[in-house]
C-alpha positions as CSV (number, residue, x, y, z in Angstrom):
1,X,94.4,93.8,-82.6
2,X,96.8,95.5,-80.1
3,X,100.1,93.6,-79.7
4,X,102.3,94.7,-76.8
5,X,105.9,93.7,-76.0
6,X,105.2,91.5,-73.1
7,X,107.7,89.5,-71.2
8,X,110.0,86.7,-71.6
9,X,109.0,85.2,-68.1
10,X,107.0,83.1,-67.6
11,X,107.1,80.9,-70.5
12,X,103.8,79.7,-72.0
13,X,100.8,81.6,-72.1
14,X,99.4,83.2,-68.9
15,X,96.6,84.9,-68.5
16,X,96.5,87.7,-66.1
17,X,92.3,89.0,-66.1
18,X,93.3,91.4,-68.8
19,X,95.0,89.6,-71.5
20,X,97.4,87.3,-72.4
21,X,101.3,87.0,-72.3
22,X,103.1,84.4,-74.7
23,X,106.9,83.3,-74.5
24,X,108.7,80.5,-75.9
25,X,112.2,79.8,-76.1
26,X,114.2,79.1,-79.6
27,X,117.8,79.8,-80.1
28,X,118.0,78.8,-83.8
29,X,114.7,80.8,-85.0
30,X,115.2,83.6,-87.3
31,X,111.5,84.5,-86.8
32,X,108.5,83.3,-84.7
33,X,104.8,83.6,-85.4
34,X,102.3,83.4,-82.7
35,X,99.3,81.7,-84.4
36,X,95.7,82.1,-83.0
37,X,93.0,79.6,-84.1
38,X,89.6,80.3,-84.1
39,X,86.8,78.0,-83.4
40,X,86.2,77.3,-87.1
41,X,89.8,76.5,-87.6
42,X,90.8,79.8,-89.2
43,X,94.5,81.2,-88.3
44,X,95.7,84.7,-87.5
45,X,99.3,84.7,-87.6
46,X,101.3,87.6,-85.1
47,X,104.9,88.1,-85.6
48,X,106.8,88.1,-82.4
49,X,109.3,90.7,-82.8
50,X,110.6,90.9,-79.1
51,X,113.0,88.6,-78.0
52,X,115.4,88.4,-74.9
53,X,117.8,85.4,-74.1
54,X,116.3,83.7,-76.8
55,X,112.7,83.8,-75.6
56,X,110.3,85.2,-78.1
57,X,107.2,87.0,-76.5
58,X,104.4,89.6,-76.8
59,X,101.3,90.1,-74.9
60,X,97.6,90.3,-76.2
61,X,95.2,92.8,-74.0
62,X,91.7,91.2,-74.0
63,X,92.6,88.0,-75.3
64,X,90.6,85.3,-73.1
65,X,90.9,81.6,-71.6
66,X,90.2,79.0,-74.0
67,X,91.9,80.8,-76.7
68,X,93.6,78.1,-79.3
69,X,97.2,78.8,-80.4
70,X,100.3,77.7,-81.6
71,X,103.9,78.7,-83.1
72,X,105.5,78.8,-86.4
73,X,109.4,79.0,-86.4
74,X,111.3,80.3,-89.1
75,X,114.8,78.9,-89.4
76,X,117.4,76.6,-91.1
77,X,116.0,73.4,-91.9
78,X,119.6,71.2,-92.0
79,X,118.9,67.7,-90.5
80,X,122.7,67.0,-91.0
81,X,123.5,70.1,-89.0
82,X,120.8,69.0,-86.4
83,X,118.5,71.9,-87.4
84,X,114.7,71.0,-88.2
85,X,112.9,74.3,-88.4
86,X,109.6,74.2,-90.8
87,X,107.3,77.1,-90.6
88,X,104.7,75.0,-92.4
89,X,104.3,72.7,-89.3
90,X,102.2,74.4,-86.4
91,X,103.9,73.7,-83.2
92,X,102.7,73.2,-79.8
93,X,103.7,75.4,-76.8
94,X,105.7,73.4,-74.5
95,X,104.7,75.1,-71.8
96,X,100.9,74.9,-72.6
97,X,98.7,74.3,-69.9
98,X,96.1,72.6,-71.8
99,X,96.1,71.0,-75.2
100,X,92.8,70.5,-77.7
101,X,92.6,67.3,-80.0
102,X,94.8,64.6,-81.1
103,X,97.1,64.1,-83.9
104,X,95.9,62.8,-87.1
105,X,97.7,59.8,-89.2
106,X,98.4,62.4,-91.9
107,X,101.5,63.2,-93.9
108,X,101.5,67.0,-93.3
109,X,102.7,66.4,-89.7
110,X,106.2,65.2,-91.1
111,X,108.8,67.2,-93.0
112,X,109.6,64.7,-95.4
113,X,107.5,63.0,-98.0
114,X,106.5,59.4,-97.3
115,X,107.1,58.4,-100.8
116,X,110.8,60.2,-100.9
117,X,112.1,60.8,-97.5
118,X,114.8,63.2,-99.2
119,X,112.3,65.6,-100.2
120,X,111.4,68.3,-97.9
121,X,107.6,68.5,-96.9
122,X,106.2,71.9,-97.0
123,X,102.4,70.9,-96.6
124,X,100.6,72.8,-93.5
125,X,99.8,70.7,-90.5
126,X,97.2,73.0,-89.4
127,X,94.1,70.6,-89.2
128,X,96.1,67.4,-88.2
129,X,97.8,68.6,-85.4
130,X,97.0,69.5,-81.8
131,X,96.4,73.0,-80.4
132,X,97.7,75.0,-77.4
133,X,94.9,76.2,-75.1
134,X,95.1,79.3,-73.0
135,X,93.6,78.5,-69.4
136,X,91.9,80.3,-66.7
137,X,94.3,79.6,-63.7
138,X,91.9,80.3,-60.9
139,X,90.4,77.7,-58.9
140,X,88.8,77.3,-55.5
141,X,90.9,75.0,-53.4
142,X,89.0,75.7,-50.4
143,X,90.8,74.3,-47.3
144,X,93.2,72.0,-49.6
145,X,96.0,70.4,-47.8
146,X,98.3,67.9,-48.9
147,X,98.3,64.8,-46.3
148,X,102.1,64.9,-46.2
149,X,102.2,61.6,-45.0
150,X,105.6,60.0,-44.2
151,X,107.0,57.4,-46.4
152,X,107.3,54.8,-43.8
153,X,103.3,55.3,-43.2
154,X,102.6,54.9,-47.0
155,X,101.2,52.4,-49.2
156,X,101.1,53.0,-52.8
157,X,98.4,52.0,-55.2
158,X,99.6,52.0,-59.2
159,X,96.4,53.1,-61.1
160,X,95.6,54.3,-64.8
161,X,92.6,57.0,-64.7
162,X,90.8,55.2,-67.7
163,X,91.3,51.3,-66.7
164,X,90.4,51.8,-63.0
165,X,87.1,53.3,-63.5
166,X,85.9,52.4,-66.9
167,X,83.6,49.5,-65.8
168,X,82.7,50.6,-62.1
169,X,79.0,50.0,-62.0
170,X,78.6,52.6,-59.3
171,X,80.4,55.5,-61.3
172,X,78.0,57.2,-63.7
173,X,78.8,56.3,-67.3
174,X,79.3,59.6,-68.6
175,X,82.5,60.2,-66.1
176,X,84.0,56.8,-66.3
177,X,87.4,56.8,-67.4
178,X,88.3,60.2,-66.1
179,X,89.4,62.6,-63.5
180,X,86.1,63.1,-62.2
181,X,85.7,59.0,-62.3
182,X,88.7,58.8,-60.1
183,X,87.1,61.5,-57.8
184,X,83.8,59.7,-57.6
185,X,82.8,58.6,-53.6
186,X,82.6,55.2,-54.8
187,X,86.1,54.9,-56.3
188,X,87.4,57.0,-53.1
189,X,85.7,54.5,-50.9
190,X,87.0,51.3,-52.5
191,X,90.8,52.9,-51.9
192,X,89.8,53.9,-48.4
193,X,88.8,50.2,-47.8
194,X,91.8,49.1,-49.4
195,X,93.8,51.0,-47.1
196,X,96.2,52.7,-49.4
197,X,97.4,56.0,-48.8
198,X,98.6,57.2,-52.2
199,X,97.4,56.7,-55.6
200,X,100.1,57.0,-58.4
201,X,98.6,57.5,-61.6
202,X,100.2,56.3,-64.9
203,X,101.0,59.4,-67.2
204,X,98.6,62.0,-67.2
205,X,100.8,64.5,-68.8
206,X,99.3,65.3,-72.4
207,X,100.4,62.6,-74.9
208,X,99.7,61.4,-78.3
209,X,98.0,58.6,-80.0
210,X,101.0,57.0,-82.1
211,X,100.2,57.1,-85.6
212,X,101.7,53.3,-86.2
213,X,99.1,52.3,-83.4
214,X,96.4,54.0,-85.2
215,X,96.9,52.4,-88.5
216,X,96.4,49.0,-86.2
217,X,93.4,50.0,-85.0
218,X,95.3,50.4,-81.3
219,X,95.6,53.3,-79.0
220,X,98.4,54.4,-76.9
221,X,96.8,53.2,-73.4
222,X,99.8,53.6,-70.7
223,X,100.7,57.3,-72.1
224,X,104.3,57.0,-72.0
225,X,104.4,59.5,-75.2
226,X,104.3,62.9,-73.7
227,X,104.0,66.0,-75.8
228,X,102.8,68.3,-72.9
229,X,104.6,68.7,-69.7
230,X,102.3,70.9,-68.2
231,X,99.0,69.9,-69.4
232,X,96.6,67.2,-68.3
233,X,95.8,64.6,-70.8
234,X,92.6,66.0,-72.5
235,X,90.8,62.6,-73.2
236,X,90.5,62.2,-69.5
237,X,88.3,64.9,-69.2
238,X,84.5,64.2,-68.7
239,X,83.4,67.5,-70.2
240,X,85.1,67.8,-73.2
241,X,85.3,71.4,-73.0
242,X,88.4,73.2,-74.0
243,X,90.5,73.6,-71.1
244,X,88.4,72.2,-68.7
245,X,90.7,69.4,-67.9
246,X,92.7,71.4,-65.5
247,X,89.7,72.2,-63.4
248,X,88.7,68.6,-63.6
249,X,92.1,67.5,-62.6
250,X,92.3,69.8,-59.8
251,X,89.0,68.7,-58.4
252,X,90.1,65.0,-58.4
253,X,93.2,66.1,-56.4
254,X,90.9,68.0,-54.1
255,X,88.6,65.1,-53.5
256,X,91.2,62.8,-53.0
257,X,93.2,65.1,-50.3
258,X,89.9,65.3,-48.4
259,X,89.9,61.4,-48.1
260,X,93.9,61.9,-46.8
261,X,94.7,60.1,-50.0
262,X,97.8,61.5,-51.9
263,X,98.4,61.8,-55.6
264,X,101.8,60.9,-57.1
265,X,102.2,61.3,-60.7
266,X,104.2,58.9,-63.3
267,X,106.1,61.3,-65.5
268,X,108.0,61.2,-68.6
269,X,110.7,63.5,-68.6
270,X,113.4,61.3,-70.4
271,X,111.9,61.5,-74.1
272,X,109.0,63.3,-76.2
273,X,106.3,61.6,-78.3
274,X,108.0,62.9,-81.7
275,X,110.2,59.7,-81.7
276,X,113.2,59.7,-84.0
277,X,114.3,61.3,-87.2
278,X,111.2,59.8,-88.9
279,X,109.0,60.9,-86.4
280,X,106.5,63.9,-86.9
281,X,107.2,67.4,-86.1
282,X,105.0,68.6,-83.4
283,X,106.8,70.9,-80.9
284,X,110.5,70.7,-79.8
285,X,111.9,69.3,-82.9
286,X,110.4,72.4,-85.1
287,X,111.3,74.8,-82.1
288,X,114.9,74.0,-81.6
289,X,115.9,70.4,-82.4
290,X,119.7,70.7,-81.2
291,X,118.7,72.4,-77.9
292,X,116.0,70.1,-76.9
293,X,117.4,66.4,-78.0
294,X,120.3,64.3,-77.7
295,X,121.6,64.0,-81.0
296,X,124.7,61.6,-82.4
297,X,127.9,63.4,-82.2
298,X,129.0,62.3,-85.5
299,X,125.8,62.4,-87.1
300,X,123.5,65.2,-86.1
301,X,120.8,63.8,-88.2
302,X,120.4,61.2,-86.0
303,X,119.0,60.7,-82.3
304,X,120.8,59.4,-79.4
305,X,118.3,57.0,-77.8
306,X,118.7,55.7,-74.2
307,X,114.7,55.2,-73.9
308,X,113.7,52.7,-76.6
309,X,111.5,55.4,-78.0
310,X,113.5,57.0,-80.4
311,X,114.6,60.3,-78.8
312,X,116.1,61.3,-75.2
313,X,116.0,64.7,-73.9
314,X,119.4,66.6,-73.8
315,X,119.8,66.8,-70.0
316,X,122.8,69.4,-70.2
317,X,121.0,72.1,-72.0
318,X,119.7,74.6,-69.5
319,X,116.5,75.2,-71.1
320,X,115.5,71.7,-71.1
321,X,116.4,71.5,-67.4
322,X,114.3,74.8,-66.7
323,X,111.4,73.3,-68.4
324,X,111.4,70.1,-66.3
325,X,111.7,72.0,-63.1
326,X,109.2,74.4,-64.2
327,X,107.0,71.7,-64.9
328,X,107.5,69.8,-61.6
329,X,106.9,73.1,-59.7
330,X,103.8,73.8,-61.9
331,X,102.2,70.5,-60.6
332,X,103.1,71.0,-56.8
333,X,102.1,74.6,-56.5
334,X,99.2,75.0,-58.9
335,X,97.8,71.3,-59.4
336,X,98.8,70.4,-55.6
337,X,100.0,66.9,-56.6
338,X,102.4,64.9,-54.0
339,X,105.1,63.5,-55.6
340,X,106.5,62.2,-58.6
341,X,107.6,58.7,-60.1
342,X,110.4,59.1,-62.8
343,X,109.9,57.0,-66.0
344,X,113.4,55.8,-66.9
345,X,115.0,58.0,-64.6
346,X,118.8,57.0,-65.2
347,X,118.3,59.1,-68.6
348,X,117.6,62.1,-66.7
349,X,121.1,61.6,-65.1
350,X,122.9,61.3,-68.3
351,X,124.6,64.8,-68.8
352,X,126.8,63.2,-71.1
353,X,127.2,59.3,-71.8
354,X,127.5,57.7,-68.2
355,X,124.5,57.7,-65.6
356,X,125.8,60.2,-63.0
357,X,124.0,60.8,-60.0
358,X,126.0,64.4,-59.4
359,X,124.2,65.4,-62.7
360,X,122.7,69.0,-62.9
361,X,119.2,67.5,-62.9
362,X,119.9,65.9,-59.4
363,X,121.5,69.1,-58.2
364,X,118.6,71.1,-59.2
365,X,116.1,69.0,-57.5
366,X,118.2,68.8,-54.3
367,X,118.3,72.6,-53.8
368,X,114.6,73.4,-55.1
369,X,112.6,74.3,-52.0
370,X,109.3,73.3,-53.6
371,X,110.2,70.0,-55.6
372,X,112.8,68.6,-53.0
373,X,110.0,68.3,-50.5
374,X,107.6,66.0,-52.2
375,X,108.0,62.3,-52.8
376,X,110.4,61.6,-55.5
377,X,110.5,58.0,-56.9
378,X,112.8,56.7,-59.5
379,X,112.6,53.9,-62.2
380,X,116.4,53.4,-61.5
381,X,116.9,52.2,-65.1
382,X,117.0,53.0,-68.9
383,X,117.7,50.8,-72.0
384,X,121.2,52.7,-72.6
385,X,124.5,51.1,-71.7
386,X,125.3,50.9,-67.8
387,X,121.6,51.9,-67.3
388,X,120.7,49.8,-64.4
389,X,121.2,51.7,-61.3
390,X,119.2,50.3,-58.5
391,X,120.4,51.5,-55.5
392,X,122.5,54.0,-56.7
393,X,120.3,57.4,-56.6
394,X,121.0,60.1,-54.1
395,X,119.7,60.0,-50.7
396,X,116.5,62.2,-51.3
397,X,115.1,59.9,-53.8
398,X,113.3,56.5,-53.6
399,X,113.6,53.6,-55.9
400,X,111.2,51.2,-57.7
401,X,113.3,48.0,-56.3
402,X,113.4,45.8,-59.4
403,X,115.5,43.3,-57.1
404,X,112.7,42.7,-54.9
405,X,110.3,42.1,-57.5
406,X,112.5,39.4,-58.8
407,X,113.6,37.9,-55.4
408,X,110.1,37.5,-54.2
409,X,108.7,35.9,-57.5
410,X,111.7,33.4,-57.5
411,X,111.2,32.7,-53.9
412,X,107.4,31.8,-54.1
413,X,107.7,29.8,-57.5
414,X,110.5,27.4,-55.9
415,X,113.7,28.9,-57.9
416,X,117.0,28.1,-56.1
417,X,118.0,31.3,-54.5
418,X,119.9,32.0,-51.0
419,X,117.7,33.1,-48.1
420,X,120.1,35.9,-47.5
421,X,119.0,37.6,-50.9
422,X,115.2,36.9,-49.7
423,X,116.0,38.3,-45.9
424,X,117.4,41.4,-47.3
425,X,114.6,42.2,-49.5
426,X,112.1,41.6,-46.6
427,X,114.1,43.9,-44.1
428,X,114.4,46.6,-46.6
429,X,117.3,46.1,-48.7
430,X,120.1,47.3,-46.8
431,X,122.6,45.7,-49.0
432,X,121.3,48.2,-51.7
433,X,120.7,51.5,-50.0
434,X,122.5,51.7,-46.3
435,X,126.0,52.5,-48.0
436,X,124.7,55.9,-49.1
437,X,123.0,56.9,-45.8
438,X,119.7,55.9,-47.1
439,X,116.9,54.2,-45.1
440,X,114.3,51.2,-45.8
441,X,111.8,53.8,-47.3
442,X,114.4,54.1,-50.1
443,X,112.8,50.6,-51.5
444,X,109.5,51.1,-53.1
445,X,108.7,47.2,-52.9
446,X,106.6,45.9,-55.4
447,X,105.8,42.6,-57.2
448,X,103.7,43.6,-60.1
449,X,103.4,47.0,-61.8
450,X,101.8,48.0,-65.2
451,X,104.4,46.9,-67.4
452,X,104.3,43.1,-66.9
453,X,101.8,40.4,-65.7
454,X,99.3,41.2,-63.4
455,X,99.1,39.2,-60.1
456,X,96.7,36.9,-61.1
457,X,98.4,36.3,-64.5
458,X,101.7,36.0,-62.9
459,X,100.6,32.7,-61.1
460,X,98.1,31.6,-64.1
461,X,100.7,31.9,-67.0
462,X,104.3,30.6,-67.8
463,X,104.4,32.5,-70.9
464,X,103.4,36.0,-72.4
465,X,100.1,36.0,-74.5
466,X,100.4,39.1,-76.7
467,X,98.7,38.1,-79.7
468,X,96.2,41.0,-79.6
469,X,98.7,43.8,-79.8
470,X,99.7,42.6,-83.4
471,X,103.3,42.0,-83.1
472,X,103.3,38.4,-83.5
473,X,103.7,37.9,-79.6
474,X,107.4,39.4,-80.1
475,X,106.7,42.2,-77.9
476,X,107.1,42.2,-73.8
477,X,109.1,40.5,-71.7
478,X,109.9,36.9,-72.2
479,X,111.5,36.1,-68.9
480,X,108.7,36.9,-66.3
481,X,109.7,34.7,-63.1
482,X,106.2,33.5,-63.5
483,X,104.7,29.9,-62.6
484,X,101.1,28.8,-63.8
485,X,100.8,26.4,-61.2
486,X,100.7,23.4,-63.5
487,X,98.0,24.7,-66.2
488,X,98.7,27.4,-68.5
489,X,95.8,30.0,-68.3
490,X,92.2,29.6,-67.1
491,X,91.2,26.0,-65.7
492,X,88.3,24.5,-63.9
493,X,91.1,22.3,-61.9
494,X,89.9,23.3,-58.4
495,X,93.3,22.4,-56.8
496,X,95.3,24.7,-59.0
497,X,92.7,27.7,-58.7
498,X,93.4,27.1,-55.0
499,X,97.0,27.1,-55.4
500,X,97.1,30.3,-57.9
501,X,94.6,32.2,-55.0
502,X,97.4,31.0,-52.2
503,X,100.5,32.0,-54.1
504,X,98.8,35.7,-54.8
505,X,97.9,36.0,-51.0
506,X,101.7,34.9,-50.3
507,X,103.1,37.7,-52.4
508,X,100.8,40.2,-51.2
509,X,101.6,39.2,-47.6
510,X,105.3,39.3,-48.3
511,X,105.1,42.8,-49.7
512,X,103.1,44.2,-47.0
513,X,105.1,42.9,-44.2
514,X,108.6,43.9,-45.7
515,X,110.2,47.0,-44.7
516,X,110.1,49.5,-47.1
517,X,107.2,51.3,-49.1
518,X,105.0,48.9,-50.6
519,X,103.2,49.3,-53.8
520,X,100.2,47.5,-55.3
521,X,99.3,47.5,-58.9
522,X,95.4,48.5,-59.2
523,X,93.1,45.5,-59.8
524,X,95.6,43.1,-58.1
525,X,93.4,43.4,-54.9
526,X,90.6,41.9,-57.0
527,X,92.4,39.3,-59.2
528,X,92.7,41.1,-62.1
529,X,93.6,39.4,-65.4
530,X,94.7,40.7,-68.8
531,X,94.6,36.9,-70.2
532,X,98.3,36.6,-70.4
533,X,99.2,39.7,-72.2
534,X,102.0,41.3,-70.0
535,X,102.6,44.3,-72.3
536,X,99.1,45.9,-72.7
537,X,100.1,49.3,-73.6
538,X,98.0,49.6,-76.7
539,X,94.9,47.6,-75.5
540,X,92.5,50.4,-74.4
541,X,89.8,47.9,-73.7
542,X,88.4,45.4,-71.4
543,X,91.9,43.6,-71.7
544,X,93.3,46.1,-69.2
545,X,90.3,47.7,-67.8
546,X,89.6,46.7,-64.2
547,X,86.3,44.5,-64.4
548,X,84.6,45.2,-61.2
549,X,82.0,42.3,-61.5
550,X,83.6,40.4,-58.8
551,X,83.3,36.8,-58.1
552,X,83.2,35.4,-54.6
553,X,87.0,34.4,-54.6
554,X,87.8,38.0,-55.6
555,X,85.9,39.6,-53.0
556,X,87.7,37.2,-50.6
557,X,91.2,38.4,-51.9
558,X,89.9,42.0,-51.7
559,X,89.2,41.5,-48.1
560,X,92.1,39.7,-47.3
561,X,94.2,42.5,-48.9
562,X,92.3,45.1,-46.5
563,X,93.3,42.9,-43.7
564,X,96.9,42.9,-44.5
565,X,97.2,46.8,-45.0
566,X,95.2,47.4,-41.8
567,X,97.8,44.9,-40.1
568,X,100.7,47.1,-41.6
569,X,99.0,50.3,-40.5
570,X,98.3,48.8,-37.0
571,X,102.0,47.9,-36.3
572,X,105.0,50.1,-36.6
573,X,107.3,47.0,-36.3
574,X,106.5,46.5,-40.1
575,X,107.2,50.2,-40.8
576,X,110.5,50.7,-39.2
577,X,112.2,54.0,-40.4
578,X,115.9,52.6,-39.9
579,X,117.5,49.3,-40.8
580,X,118.0,46.1,-38.4
581,X,121.5,46.2,-37.6
582,X,123.9,43.5,-38.7
583,X,124.8,42.0,-41.9
584,X,122.4,42.1,-44.6
585,X,123.6,39.0,-46.2
586,X,122.6,37.3,-42.7
587,X,118.9,38.9,-42.6
588,X,120.4,41.8,-40.5
589,X,120.9,39.7,-37.5
590,X,123.1,41.2,-35.0
591,X,123.2,41.0,-31.1
592,X,120.7,44.0,-30.6
593,X,117.9,42.0,-30.6
594,X,115.7,43.8,-33.1
595,X,115.4,40.6,-35.3
596,X,116.2,36.9,-35.2
597,X,116.2,34.2,-37.9
598,X,115.4,30.7,-37.1
599,X,115.2,27.6,-39.3
600,X,111.9,25.6,-39.4
601,X,113.3,23.3,-36.8
602,X,113.6,26.5,-34.4
603,X,117.3,26.8,-34.3
604,X,119.1,30.2,-35.0
605,X,120.2,30.2,-38.6
606,X,124.0,29.7,-39.0
607,X,126.4,30.4,-41.9
608,X,125.6,27.0,-43.6
609,X,121.6,27.7,-43.4
610,X,122.3,31.4,-45.0
611,X,124.4,29.8,-47.8
612,X,121.9,27.4,-48.8
613,X,120.5,27.6,-52.5
614,X,117.5,25.5,-51.7
615,X,116.4,26.0,-48.6
616,X,112.6,27.2,-48.7
617,X,111.6,27.6,-45.0
618,X,112.5,30.2,-42.4
619,X,111.1,32.1,-39.7
620,X,112.0,35.5,-38.5
621,X,111.3,37.3,-35.2
622,X,110.9,41.1,-35.1
623,X,110.8,42.6,-31.6
624,X,108.4,45.4,-31.0
625,X,110.1,46.5,-28.4
626,X,113.5,47.3,-30.2
627,X,111.9,50.0,-32.6
628,X,115.1,52.2,-32.4
629,X,113.7,55.3,-34.1
630,X,111.3,57.5,-31.8
631,X,108.0,59.1,-33.1
632,X,107.7,62.7,-34.4
633,X,107.7,63.9,-30.9
634,X,110.4,62.1,-29.7
635,X,108.9,59.2,-28.2
636,X,109.7,55.8,-28.0
637,X,107.6,53.5,-30.4
638,X,106.6,50.2,-28.7
639,X,104.8,47.4,-30.5
640,X,103.8,43.7,-30.3
641,X,106.5,41.2,-31.2
642,X,105.8,39.2,-34.6
643,X,106.9,35.8,-35.8
644,X,106.8,35.3,-39.4
645,X,106.8,31.8,-40.8
646,X,107.7,31.2,-44.5
647,X,107.2,27.9,-46.3
648,X,107.6,27.9,-50.0
649,X,108.1,24.4,-50.3
650,X,105.4,22.2,-51.9
651,X,104.5,20.1,-48.6
652,X,103.6,20.8,-45.2
653,X,106.5,21.6,-43.0
654,X,106.5,21.2,-39.2
655,X,107.7,24.6,-37.5
656,X,109.2,24.5,-33.9
657,X,108.4,27.7,-32.2
658,X,111.1,29.6,-30.5
659,X,111.7,29.2,-26.6
660,X,109.8,31.1,-24.1
661,X,112.7,33.9,-23.9
662,X,110.7,35.1,-27.0
663,X,107.2,34.4,-26.2
664,X,105.0,32.0,-24.1
665,X,102.4,32.0,-26.5
666,X,102.1,33.1,-29.9
667,X,98.5,34.0,-31.6
668,X,97.9,33.2,-35.3
669,X,96.8,36.6,-37.0
670,X,97.1,35.6,-40.4
671,X,97.7,32.5,-42.4
672,X,97.7,32.6,-46.1
673,X,96.3,28.8,-46.5
674,X,93.0,30.4,-45.2
675,X,91.5,33.2,-47.4
676,X,88.9,34.2,-44.7
677,X,89.9,34.9,-41.0
678,X,90.0,31.6,-39.1
679,X,89.0,30.6,-35.6
680,X,91.3,31.8,-32.9
681,X,94.8,29.8,-32.4
682,X,97.7,29.8,-30.5
683,X,100.8,28.3,-30.6
684,X,103.0,27.8,-27.3
685,X,106.9,28.1,-27.1
686,X,108.5,25.0,-28.3
687,X,105.6,23.5,-29.6
688,X,105.7,21.8,-33.3
689,X,103.0,23.0,-35.7
690,X,102.2,22.2,-39.2
691,X,102.4,24.8,-41.9
692,X,100.9,23.9,-45.2
693,X,103.0,24.0,-48.4
694,X,103.6,27.5,-50.2
695,X,102.1,29.5,-47.0
696,X,102.9,32.6,-44.8
697,X,101.7,32.4,-41.0
698,X,101.9,35.7,-39.2
699,X,102.1,35.2,-35.5
700,X,101.7,37.9,-32.7
701,X,103.0,38.0,-29.0
702,X,101.0,41.2,-27.5
703,X,103.0,43.4,-25.5
704,X,102.9,42.9,-21.7
705,X,100.7,45.0,-19.5
706,X,103.6,46.5,-17.5
707,X,104.8,48.1,-21.2
708,X,102.8,50.3,-23.5
709,X,100.1,49.2,-25.5
710,X,101.4,47.8,-28.9
711,X,101.8,50.5,-31.7
712,X,101.4,53.4,-29.1
713,X,104.2,56.1,-28.6
714,X,105.0,56.5,-25.3
715,X,106.8,59.6,-23.5
716,X,110.4,59.0,-22.7
717,X,110.3,59.3,-19.2
718,X,111.1,56.9,-16.4
719,X,107.7,57.1,-15.1
720,X,106.0,55.8,-18.4
721,X,108.0,53.0,-19.7
722,X,111.4,52.0,-20.5
723,X,114.1,54.6,-20.1
724,X,115.7,55.6,-23.2
725,X,119.4,56.4,-23.7
726,X,120.7,59.6,-25.3
727,X,120.8,57.8,-28.5
728,X,116.9,57.2,-28.5
729,X,117.5,53.5,-27.8
730,X,115.8,51.6,-25.2
731,X,118.2,51.5,-21.8
732,X,119.7,48.1,-21.4
733,X,119.3,48.7,-17.6
734,X,115.4,48.4,-17.8
735,X,115.4,45.6,-20.3
736,X,116.1,41.8,-19.7
737,X,118.7,40.1,-21.5
738,X,118.8,39.1,-25.2
739,X,118.7,35.3,-25.6
740,X,122.0,33.6,-26.7
741,X,122.7,32.0,-30.0
742,X,121.2,28.7,-28.6
743,X,118.2,30.1,-28.0
744,X,118.2,30.5,-24.4
745,X,119.3,33.4,-22.0
746,X,121.8,33.0,-19.3
747,X,120.4,34.6,-16.2
748,X,117.3,35.6,-17.7
749,X,113.8,34.8,-16.1
750,X,111.7,32.6,-18.0
751,X,109.7,34.2,-20.4
752,X,112.1,37.6,-20.6
753,X,111.9,39.8,-23.4
754,X,115.0,39.7,-25.5
755,X,117.2,43.1,-24.8
756,X,117.6,45.0,-27.9
757,X,120.7,46.1,-26.8
758,X,122.4,43.0,-25.1
């Protein structure tokens, strides 16, 4: 075999059509061996004699894609000094673009003996560990183009590759639970019917099956146990052919892009699957433990952990930062994904101890011409000290808004809370984001995510039921802000089931008419249940898979959710790019007329109303003629006016409609007390109308014929509609006056539209 010097960049294995270049970083290594593994498991070791800037490299001509390989690192094994080199352990390439196999629960993976952890273990791990694979990078993308949908037009669908497709009757059995299954026309058609614009996949970076779970007969289902940051998870490949997972993943992205659906990846750059000091030696630990991991400063044998998984990556090491940035760029440029959701993102900001939004990681993201242009979503917390940072990420980022989740859950289950908190969440959470020049799109609004109850379980269980996880029901969150509507778990009580269905519709409606970016969890549109399990991380079975055998009630919920997403898509008044003006604690109410809040009696909310901790009813007027931001061509965006009625009380409440200044007549377009579209109804100004308990009613007043059609952007010219001032806001000279606080407008004609600038 010929061995050429090769190059130190790019890192990993790179096939150029004539051979393969290998490059791997290790500052602590005294010698590195490239190990080529044949189909029978035989090993050929190749010393890597070239090293530049701590990168060991070589080039082997005529080597082909599909070749399996690993590294053995010779160097100090001194845990007390933070060094854990062990050449008996065959190591994965951190830059491997495909990985073959899974680990076995075998003592050879560990650098100590189980019976005596102080005894060094030099047993060879080949045969028990995973292997890196050289890939063919070439793929026919055809005319693939990223949808590049604006955030304010985005509806995210959080999904699991396997769980979404595993039981789908229209997906061929051989591709269920795979990338090919996601790309199947039946699944794509469901996403299109649902009206989502982006699918956010739970981790697809190569992860391991934890040995502790294997001992219990369970599996790592969610995948938050990454070992390969550039490799698609091999168990989601339909073919099972070595390296084919890369091609299948690309084909999935291409199919979703053809349907105008973006692909966002849930990524885990805060830790690796090697765990704490008692974990296996699979890659980073054996390559350069001190460089890759945060160690306890006065106890280098231990790991500083802010993730709850045993270790945290060392975010101040340039090689760690390089790995993360190279990984992100690879998934954008080579795999064509459209964005990332960063698990426990607060850990990524910990260069030292504190979470710092000015850390090197955020600096690198900000200046990167590729990564900075895709969707970047933070889970803005970790489990370390001071780790909760909702609202504190830089302007380029959006965030999972945990406060939105908690507020909406509390409102609909009847917990005492201020209406100002609920109003702020409904209007984009300006109290969290406006201070740092951010916009409503900074808030990823969700009520349900993968970790916790499903939507159906949220309204069916007061307590978690995680017995199947084998941890005595001690795992998972105990404070879920859930309410079982009177009975714990499944019931034949018609009244309870009707209330549960209505509560699901209430929370879906609230989320999809809120300002910000809504996120659905897969199966919630179908009434999916996990039977009260709120921590399905280890349940790779029917507990967590979506059941596609739908009852009539589930089909009703799917149709209802589709109508909701269509309503949002049709009306930019629900998708504002800028915050409402005014005090966030008072719902953003100001004298600009873009929004107004009323009590159920029809009076404008006053300070006492806002301060009440027990009020469960309110209505909000959204002015479709006061959308301050123009469209992409600089044209004024004009929409219908909407009136949203919220009744979280258990009983029927009479709502008084606002005076004619707001609208002469309102059309009922959605009523959560009715799962299917009701007969046409209109409510007149100042009329009193009963709203059933625990119900949202959405009413619309269509734009007048003298003004642009609803949702249609109009050129900013005097001849084509309302004139626009230099600021881009409507000219007050061409708009009637805003109603006074009493609900009437001095000097304004009857039926006048509120003036957004008065």
